[in-house]
Structures are given as C-alpha cells and as structure tokens.
C-alpha positions, 0 to 999 in steps of 0.5 A: 898939563892939568891933573884931575887927580887927587890924594884919594880921588880923581874925576873923569868923564862919564862912560857908558859904565856908568849907566847902572850907578846913573839910573841908581842915584838919579832915581833916587827921590832923597835927592831930587829936592837938590836935583830939582827933578819931579819924575823917575829918568828910564834907563833908555833916556839916562842910555841917550844922556851917556851918548851925547856926555861927550860933547864940549862944554862950550856947546852944551854949557855944561859938564858932568864927571865923576868922582871916583875913589883910587880903586875906580869905583864912582863915589859921586858925581861933580857938575858945571852948570849955566856955563857963561863964557860971556861973563866968564861964571859957571854953576857947580853941583856936587853929590856923594852918592852913600853916606858912609863915603861923605866926610872924608874929605871926598867932596872938599877935593873935588870941588878943590879940583874941579874949582881949579880946572874952571879957573885955569882951564876954563878961565872963568872968573866965579864960580858958584853954588846953590845950597839948601839953608838946611844942608850944613855939610855943603854950606861947611864945605863950601865956606871952608873952601872959600866960598862966600856966601852972598845972598838968600833966595827965599822960598826958592824951593818948593818941596813937600809942601813947604817952601824952603830957602837957598843960599848963593855962594860964590868963588871968585879969582881975582 
C-alpha cells in the first residue's frame, strides 16, 4: 500500500472543512501570477469545486491534495494537472501558502511523495513542472529532486504589464 506520509507532512484529499483555506489561498493576488487566476473566487464556487473534488483523476484529468503538517494543519496544496494516460505524462504544481512554512523541507517532501505516487501508482513515465524564470526557490527545489530543465517558454506569462519567461522541467521515470 502506498503511503502519502513523510517525516514532517502528509498528503490528503480535499475535505469540506478546507473551504476557508482554499478561499484565502485562491483569493490571494500574490499567487495569481502562478495560478493563472484573474478574478476572485466566491465561497459558493469553491464549495461546488469541493463537492466535485472526489472525482477520479481519469475522469477530470487533475488531482489536488492538501499538504498537512503532523499537527493536521493545512500548509499548502499540491496538484496534478493535464493528466494524460495515453502519453503517460502529467503536470505538477505546488504552493506552500505561508512564508514561515517555506524553505523547511515541506515542498521537497510533498513533491517527492507525489512524484512517487505518479510513477508507482498512476504508472506515468514523466512528470513536468512549469516555473517562472525568476522563482529561484522553485528552480532549486525541482533541480534538487532530479527534475531536468528542458526548455524556456519565452514571454509565456503576462503579469503586471510585462512578459515573463517560464522554464519547463521534466522528470522521466526510466
């Protein structure tokens, strides 16, 4: 049986009790640049999302999990998106919501756990991530975990009146 638990965090499915956390995170303009959000979400819309969060990754092509510390507090989210079982690939994204929780191994552990899940349970051949060129902490995280920089998407993200480059990283399970 696969364990979605590490030394300091564990991953779990979204629950109805996560509504306030999700509402605060999704409505934080500081992360809209990486999430592609352009307008606030209502609690009603997020409640509907939570009601459908139980659907299978093969049906909805995505999976969102809460990153929880051992005190059962949600400290972030980790997502699989663009699930492509034909080509055996999936995208991954992560956010550790509060700055005091960052740079303490939470992201490394969460990415490691989910990457193992992607390869051993879902049977994917590769997982990829998209990182803004200026996001040094995320570049360090994924490089440290064996993701390889395979390309730069020039002028990919338009934010605050300027275009920004995005780096594509892949990890292939050989």
